[in-house]
C-alpha positions as CSV (number, residue, x, y, z in Angstrom):
1,X,0.0,0.0,0.0
2,X,1.3,3.5,-0.9
3,X,0.7,6.6,1.1
4,X,0.7,10.4,0.7
5,X,1.3,13.0,3.4
6,X,-1.3,15.8,3.3
7,X,-0.3,19.0,5.0
8,X,-3.0,21.6,5.5
9,X,-2.2,25.1,6.9
10,X,-5.6,26.4,8.1
11,X,-7.1,29.1,10.2
12,X,-7.7,27.7,13.7
13,X,-11.4,28.5,13.4
14,X,-11.7,26.1,10.5
15,X,-9.5,23.2,11.8
16,X,-12.4,21.1,13.0
17,X,-14.2,21.5,9.7
18,X,-11.1,20.5,7.7
19,X,-10.5,17.4,9.9
20,X,-14.2,16.4,9.6
21,X,-14.1,16.8,5.8
22,X,-10.9,14.7,5.5
23,X,-12.5,11.9,7.6
24,X,-15.6,12.1,5.5
25,X,-13.5,11.6,2.3
26,X,-11.6,8.6,3.8
27,X,-8.8,9.8,6.1
28,X,-8.3,7.5,9.0
29,X,-6.6,10.0,11.3
30,X,-4.8,13.3,11.7
31,X,-2.4,15.3,13.8
32,X,-2.9,19.0,14.5
33,X,0.0,21.3,15.4
34,X,-1.2,24.6,16.9
35,X,0.3,28.1,16.8
36,X,1.7,28.2,13.3
37,X,2.4,31.6,11.6
38,X,2.7,32.4,8.0
39,X,2.4,35.2,5.4
40,X,0.8,35.0,2.0
41,X,0.7,37.3,-0.9
42,X,-0.1,40.3,1.2
43,X,1.7,41.2,4.4
44,X,-0.2,41.1,7.6
45,X,-1.7,44.3,8.9
46,X,-0.2,45.9,12.0
47,X,-1.8,48.2,14.6
48,X,0.6,50.2,16.7
49,X,3.4,47.8,15.9
50,X,1.4,44.6,16.8
51,X,0.6,42.2,14.0
52,X,-3.1,41.5,13.4
53,X,-3.1,37.9,12.1
54,X,-5.3,35.0,12.9
55,X,-3.8,31.9,14.4
56,X,-3.0,29.0,12.1
57,X,-2.9,25.3,12.6
58,X,-1.1,22.6,10.7
59,X,-3.0,19.5,10.0
60,X,-1.0,16.4,9.0
61,X,-2.5,13.2,7.6
62,X,-1.0,10.1,6.1
63,X,-3.6,8.8,3.6
64,X,-3.8,6.1,1.0
65,X,-2.7,7.4,-2.3
66,X,-5.9,6.6,-4.2
67,X,-7.9,8.6,-1.7
68,X,-5.5,11.5,-1.5
69,X,-6.9,13.7,-4.2
70,X,-10.5,13.4,-3.0
71,X,-9.4,14.2,0.6
72,X,-7.4,17.2,-0.7
73,X,-10.4,18.6,-2.5
74,X,-12.7,18.1,0.5
75,X,-10.1,19.9,2.7
76,X,-9.9,22.8,0.2
77,X,-13.7,23.2,0.2
78,X,-14.1,23.0,4.0
79,X,-11.2,25.4,4.5
80,X,-12.5,27.8,1.8
81,X,-8.9,27.9,0.4
82,X,-9.9,28.8,-3.2
83,X,-12.8,31.1,-2.3
84,X,-11.3,33.2,0.5
85,X,-7.7,34.6,0.1
86,X,-5.4,33.9,3.0
87,X,-7.6,31.2,4.4
88,X,-5.1,28.4,4.0
89,X,-3.3,26.0,1.7
90,X,-2.9,22.2,1.5
91,X,-0.3,20.1,-0.3
92,X,0.4,16.4,-0.7
93,X,3.8,14.8,-0.6
94,X,4.9,11.2,-1.5
95,X,5.7,9.0,1.5
96,X,8.6,6.7,0.9
97,X,7.9,4.5,3.9
98,X,5.8,4.6,7.1
99,X,5.6,2.7,10.4
100,X,2.9,2.7,13.0
101,X,0.1,2.6,10.4
102,X,-0.5,-1.2,10.4
103,X,-3.8,-0.8,12.3
104,X,-5.0,1.7,9.7
105,X,-4.0,-0.5,6.7
106,X,-6.7,-3.1,7.8
107,X,-9.4,-0.3,7.7
108,X,-8.1,1.0,4.4
109,X,-8.1,-2.4,2.7
110,X,-11.8,-2.7,3.4
111,X,-12.5,0.7,2.1
112,X,-10.5,0.2,-1.0
113,X,-12.1,-3.2,-1.8
114,X,-15.6,-1.5,-1.5
115,X,-14.6,1.3,-3.9
116,X,-13.2,-1.0,-6.6
């Protein structure tokens, strides 16, 4: 079985919706890292020298490669990445090898057999 790593950088207010959308599309788990910062096309606004930016979270998911595109599209829709500038970004990377996912493989095999 081959996997992809999905990384989603989202506004903290949309993290739960993004994780729920990923699960709905077939993701079997996720890890959320809080307190990320970033800057997009436009610089963050400041007020008396203080930066006015929303908190970001990083959501990491190792998913089966055949499900990755559907999960990525669900994440983008839930996070409003393409409709609201600065709301977030998601990428997928190839995973060479992974350990600790044996319990998820059993679940994924069943899902993949049903979809084929």
